[in-house]
C-alpha positions in Angstrom: 3.4 -10.0 -37.0 -0.1 -11.1 -35.7 1.2 -11.5 -32.2 2.7 -8.0 -32.2 -0.6 -6.6 -33.5 -2.5 -8.4 -30.7 0.0 -7.0 -28.1 -0.4 -3.5 -29.5 -4.2 -3.8 -29.3 -4.0 -5.0 -25.6 -1.8 -2.1 -24.7 -4.2 0.4 -26.3 -7.2 -1.3 -24.5 -5.3 -1.2 -21.2 -4.5 2.5 -21.6 -8.2 3.1 -22.4 -9.0 1.8 -19.0 -10.0 -1.8 -19.5 -10.1 -3.9 -16.3 -6.7 -5.3 -15.3 -8.1 -8.9 -14.9 -9.4 -8.8 -18.5 -6.0 -7.7 -19.8 -4.2 -10.5 -17.9 -6.7 -13.1 -19.0 -6.2 -12.0 -22.6 -2.4 -12.3 -22.2 -2.9 -15.8 -20.8 -5.0 -16.8 -23.8 -2.4 -15.3 -26.1 0.6 -17.1 -24.7 -1.2 -20.5 -24.5 -2.4 -20.1 -28.1 1.1 -19.1 -29.3 2.5 -22.2 -27.6 0.0 -24.4 -29.3 -1.7 -25.3 -26.0 -5.5 -25.5 -25.5 -6.8 -22.2 -24.2 -8.9 -24.3 -21.8 -5.7 -24.8 -19.8 -6.1 -21.2 -18.6 -9.6 -22.0 -17.2 -8.2 -25.0 -15.5 -6.0 -22.7 -13.4 -9.2 -21.0 -12.1 -10.4 -24.4 -10.9 -7.1 -25.1 -9.3 -7.6 -22.1 -7.0 -10.1 -24.2 -5.1 -7.2 -26.3 -3.7 -5.7 -23.3 -1.8 -6.9 -23.3 1.9 -6.0 -19.6 2.3 -8.4 -18.6 -0.5 -11.4 -18.2 1.7 -9.6 -15.7 3.8 -9.7 -13.1 0.9 -13.4 -12.5 0.8 -13.8 -12.8 4.6 -11.1 -10.3 5.5 -12.1 -8.0 2.6 -15.7 -8.0 3.9 -14.6 -7.2 7.4 -12.4 -4.4 6.2 -15.3 -2.8 4.3 -17.5 -3.0 7.3 -14.9 -1.2 9.5 -14.4 1.4 6.8 -18.1 2.2 6.6 -18.6 2.3 10.4 -17.5 4.8 13.0 -14.9 2.4 14.4 -11.9 4.4 13.0 -12.9 7.5 14.9 -13.4 5.6 18.2 -10.0 4.0 17.9 -8.3 7.4 17.2 -10.1 8.9 20.2 -8.8 6.1 22.4 -5.2 6.3 21.1 -5.2 10.1 21.6 -6.4 9.7 25.2 -3.7 7.2 25.9 -0.6 8.8 24.3 -1.7 12.4 23.7 0.5 13.5 26.5 3.7 12.5 24.6 5.6 15.0 22.3 4.3 14.2 18.9 1.6 12.1 20.5 -1.1 12.7 17.9 1.2 11.9 15.0 2.0 8.6 16.7 -1.7 8.0 17.1 -2.1 8.7 13.4 0.6 6.2 12.5 -0.7 3.3 14.6 -4.4 4.0 13.8 -3.8 4.1 10.0 -1.6 0.9 10.2 -4.3 -1.0 12.0 -6.9 0.3 9.6 -4.8 -0.5 6.5 -4.1 -4.0 7.8 -7.8 -4.8 8.0 -9.0 -2.9 4.9 -6.1 -4.1 2.8 -6.2 -0.9 0.7 -4.1 2.2 1.0 -6.6 4.3 -0.9 -9.4 3.5 1.6 -7.2 4.6 4.5 -6.3 8.0 3.0 -9.8 8.7 2.0 -11.6 7.4 5.1 -9.2 8.7 7.8 -7.5 11.6 5.9 -10.4 14.0 6.5 -10.3 13.2 10.2 -6.6 13.1 10.9 -5.0 15.7 8.6 -7.1 18.7 9.9 -6.4 17.5 13.4 -2.7 17.5 12.8 -2.8 21.1 11.4 -5.0 22.2 14.3 -2.4 21.0 16.8 0.3 23.0 15.0 2.1 20.2 13.3 3.9 21.6 10.2 1.8 21.2 7.0 4.5 19.5 5.0 5.1 17.0 7.8 1.4 16.4 8.2 0.9 15.9 4.5 3.9 13.5 4.3 2.7 11.6 7.3 -0.8 11.0 5.8 0.6 10.1 2.4 3.0 7.6 4.0 0.7 6.1 6.6 -1.8 5.3 3.9 0.1 2.1 3.2 1.4 1.3 6.6 0.0 -1.9 8.1 0.5 -4.2 5.0 3.0 -6.2 7.0 0.4 -7.0 9.7 -2.3 -9.6 9.6 -4.8 -9.8 8.0 -3.2 -7.9 5.1 -4.6 -9.0 1.8 -1.2 -8.7 0.0 0.2 -11.3 2.5 -2.6 -13.7 1.6 -2.0 -13.2 -2.1 1.8 -13.8 -1.7 1.2 -17.0 0.2 -1.0 -18.3 -2.6 1.3 -17.5 -5.6 4.7 -18.1 -4.0 6.3 -21.6 -3.8 9.2 -22.8 -1.6 12.0 -25.1 -2.7 9.8 -28.2 -2.5 7.1 -26.6 -4.6 4.6 -26.0 -1.8 2.7 -22.8 -1.1 4.4 -20.5 1.5 2.8 -21.0 4.9 0.4 -18.0 5.5 0.6 -18.3 9.3 4.3 -18.0 9.2 4.1 -15.0 6.9 1.7 -13.3 9.3 4.1 -13.9 12.1 7.2 -12.9 10.0 5.8 -9.4 9.4 5.4 -8.5 13.1 9.0 -7.5 14.0 9.6 -5.6 10.7 6.2 -3.9 10.9 6.7 -2.8 14.5 10.3 -1.7 13.7 8.9 0.5 10.9 6.3 2.1 13.2 8.8 2.7 15.9 11.3 4.5 13.6 8.5 6.7 12.1 7.2 7.3 15.6 10.6 8.5 16.7 10.7 10.9 13.8 7.2 12.2 14.7 8.2 12.7 18.3 11.2 14.7 17.2 9.0 16.8 14.9 6.6 17.4 17.8 9.4 18.7 20.0 11.0 20.9 17.3 7.6 22.4 16.3 6.6 22.8 20.0 3.3 21.0 19.5 1.2 21.4 22.6 0.5 18.3 24.6 -2.6 17.1 26.4 -2.0 16.2 30.0 -2.9 12.5 30.7 -6.3 12.0 32.2 -7.4 8.7 33.6 -11.0 9.9 33.1 -10.4 10.6 29.4 -8.5 7.3 28.9 -11.3 5.3 30.6 -13.9 7.1 28.5 -12.0 6.3 25.3 -11.6 2.7 26.4 -15.3 2.4 27.0 -16.1 4.0 23.7 -13.8 1.6 21.7 -14.3 -1.4 24.0 -15.6 -3.6 21.1 -13.1 -2.6 18.4 -9.9 -2.3 20.5 -9.5 -6.0 21.1 -9.8 -6.9 17.4 -6.1 -6.7 16.5 -5.3 -8.7 19.7 -7.8 -11.4 18.8 -6.5 -11.8 15.2 -2.7 -11.5 15.8 -2.8 -13.2 19.2 -5.0 -16.0 17.9 -2.7 -16.8 15.0 0.5 -16.3 16.9 -0.8 -18.4 19.8 -1.9 -21.2 17.6 -5.6 -20.9 18.6 -6.7 -20.7 15.0 -5.1 -20.5 11.5 -5.2 -17.5 9.3 -8.2 -18.9 7.4 -10.1 -19.5 10.6 -9.1 -16.0 11.8 -10.8 -14.6 8.7 -14.1 -16.2 9.7 -13.7 -15.1 13.3 -12.9 -11.5 12.2 -15.8 -11.2 9.7 -18.3 -12.6 12.2 -17.1 -10.4 15.0 -17.0 -7.2 13.0 -20.5 -8.0 11.6 -22.0 -8.5 15.0 -20.3 -5.5 16.5 -20.9 -2.9 13.8 -24.4 -4.0 12.8 -26.1 -5.4 15.9 -24.2 -3.9 18.9 -22.9 -0.5 17.6 -25.7 -0.2 15.0 -23.4 2.0 12.9 -24.6 0.1 9.9 -28.2 -0.9 9.0 -28.9 -4.5 8.2 -31.3 -4.0 5.3 -29.8 -0.9 3.7 -26.1 -0.8 4.4 -25.2 -4.5 4.6 -26.3 -5.5 1.1 -24.4 -2.6 -0.4 -21.2 -3.4 1.5 -21.4 -7.1 0.6 -21.9 -6.1 -3.1 -19.0 -3.6 -3.1 -16.6 -5.8 -1.3 -17.3 -8.9 -3.4 -16.9 -6.9 -6.6 -13.3 -6.3 -5.5 -12.9 -10.0 -4.5 -14.3 -11.2 -7.8 -11.8 -9.0 -9.8 -8.9 -10.3 -7.6 -9.9 -14.0 -8.1 -10.3 -13.7 -11.8 -7.0 -11.9 -12.1 -5.4 -14.4 -9.8 -6.6 -17.4 -11.9 -5.6 -15.8 -15.2 -2.2 -14.8 -13.8 -1.6 -18.3 -12.5 -2.3 -19.5 -16.0 0.3 -17.1 -17.4 2.7 -18.2 -14.6 2.2 -21.9 -15.4 3.2 -21.2 -19.0 6.3 -19.2 -17.9 7.4 -22.1 -15.6 6.8 -24.7 -18.3 8.8 -22.6 -20.7 11.6 -22.5 -18.0 11.6 -18.7 -18.0 12.7 -18.5 -14.3 15.7 -20.8 -15.0 16.6 -18.8 -18.1 16.3 -15.6 -16.1 18.6 -17.0 -13.4 21.0 -18.1 -16.0 21.1 -14.6 -17.4 21.4 -12.8 -14.0 24.0 -15.2 -12.7 26.3 -14.3 -15.6 26.6 -10.8 -14.3 25.7 -11.1 -10.6 27.3 -13.8 -8.4 26.9 -12.0 -5.1 23.8 -12.5 -3.0 24.3 -8.9 -1.6 24.2 -7.4 -5.1 21.3 -9.6 -6.2 19.2 -8.3 -3.3 20.0 -4.7 -4.2 18.9 -5.3 -7.8 15.8 -7.2 -6.6 14.7 -4.4 -4.3 15.0 -1.8 -7.1 13.0 -4.1 -9.5 10.3 -4.9 -7.0 10.0 -1.2 -6.0 9.4 -0.2 -9.6 6.9 -2.9 -10.2 5.0 -2.1 -7.0 4.9 1.6 -7.9 3.3 0.8 -11.2 0.6 -1.8 -10.2 0.2 -3.5 -6.9 -1.8 -6.7 -7.3 -0.5 -7.7 -10.7 3.1 -7.3 -9.3 2.3 -9.8 -6.6 0.4 -12.2 -8.8 2.6 -12.2 -11.9 6.1 -11.2 -10.6 6.3 -13.2 -7.4 6.2 -16.7 -9.1 9.0 -15.6 -11.5 11.4 -14.0 -8.9 10.9 -16.6 -6.1 12.7 -19.5 -8.0 15.5 -17.1 -8.9 15.8 -15.9 -5.3 15.8 -19.4 -4.0 18.9 -20.2 -6.1 20.6 -17.3 -4.4 19.7 -18.7 -1.0 16.9 -16.2 -0.1 14.2 -17.7 2.1 10.7 -17.4 0.5 9.2 -16.1 3.7 12.0 -13.5 4.0 11.5 -12.6 0.4 7.8 -12.1 1.1 8.5 -9.5 3.8 11.0 -7.8 1.5 8.3 -7.7 -1.2 5.6 -6.4 1.1 7.8 -3.7 2.5 8.7 -2.6 -1.0 4.9 -2.6 -1.6 4.5 -0.1 1.2 7.2 2.1 -0.2 6.0 1.8 -3.8 2.7 3.3 -2.8 4.4 6.6 -2.0 7.4 6.6 -4.4 7.5 9.4 -7.0 6.4 9.9 -9.6 3.7 7.1 -9.9 3.0 6.0 -6.4 -0.8 5.7 -5.8 -0.7 7.5 -2.4 0.8 10.6 -4.0 -2.2 11.1 -6.3 -4.7 10.2 -3.6 -3.2 12.7 -1.2 -3.0 15.4 -3.8 -6.7 15.0 -4.5 -7.9 14.3 -0.9 -6.1 17.2 0.7 -6.2 19.6 -2.3 -2.4 20.1 -2.5 -0.2 20.3 -5.6 1.4 17.0 -6.6 4.9 18.6 -6.5 4.3 19.5 -2.9 3.3 16.0 -2.0 6.5 14.7 -3.7 8.6 17.0 -1.4 6.8 16.1 1.8 7.2 12.3 1.4 11.0 12.5 0.9 12.0 12.2 4.7 9.5 9.4 5.2 10.7 7.6 2.0 14.3 7.7 3.3 13.3 6.3 6.6 11.3 3.5 5.0 14.2 2.6 2.7 16.5 2.4 5.7 14.2 -0.1 7.3 14.0 -2.0 4.0 17.8 -2.3 4.0 17.8 -3.6 7.6 15.1 -6.2 6.7 16.9 -7.2 3.5 20.3 -7.9 5.0 19.2 -9.1 8.4 16.8 -11.9 7.6 16.6 -12.8 11.3 14.3 -9.9 11.8 11.8 -11.6 9.6 12.4 -15.2 10.5 13.0 -15.0 14.3 9.3 -15.7 15.2 8.4 -18.1 12.5 9.5 -21.1 14.5 7.5 -20.0 17.5 5.4 -22.6 19.3 1.8 -22.6 18.1 2.4 -21.3 14.6 1.0 -23.9 12.3 
């Protein structure tokens, strides 16, 4: 009775807006106390985080993403992309897709992308005569594109909490590489749809100009190489993902503060450091608390019991993957980081017994994460777009439907053709 009362109190506190990490920590203390285990075991999980080499990548990549979001780098990159592909049918829509994907990969947050780039891209799409519903759906969807590309924060979190069959953390460098083909495939399919829309809507094209392209290249000369440096460095074995985080943070700091001077050292930089580290602190506390809960669940053999229950009704790997996708999509639609931190350690052992590779599962999970952001009725992107572009939520629901179907089709391809995710993980140089 006491336990039920505590659970009810936690639910009320959560609905009242209490921080998620506090709720998860409270749940951790509750389960350890109920099991007769010292609550200090939960704190021990926070200390165990120190042993994860990839941990340092979280604050460094988050800091770099905040710097980029506060600077004028997104506008420079959009101008460059428009100069290069504006001559294509649907060219600016393609620009929007790739620009937002790159920005989301570095910022690690869908909301930042919609808020920071939405005011720039959405009016430009309408001005170029793209249909409003298409433009709204594109912006809502593109807010979460890029989570499959390094240095995506969800990839880093997955690598920390997931375990392979030997009990080791999933290799973050291989995860970064595994997301390349699925991420590019997703962008290509959405680009094809955008080009078709551009042709049907008879969107005017800008003739290609070497002068404009050169001007755009010079304008974005410092930011344009950044994705190549990060992805190429990791893929080529020049540095690990953790080292890439340090390189990225230092490079962006020097460029945006000292070379571009978009940000002021004494006024902007302390504020950005504070805001970015508040997010990092919340993630780390939530991660430690969730790992404590996960440790309890594993000791209680919950994953094995779950597998035993599921295997009674599902013997086919094909059917299991269908159920898994639906479950992950619902969880990701409700809450993103807690889905990664709490759900992943539970489902990975079950998936392993069905023969699902943990790296392949990671890509499935992250693609579901992208889709969950824009899945009605609770997807975060839907609410952000409704507020940012001042459109009714019901209209946003309708506009994302074609994009939702395209993303689900890619999810099915990735799910049932694991080679798309695993083909590059054995590449030379990936450590």
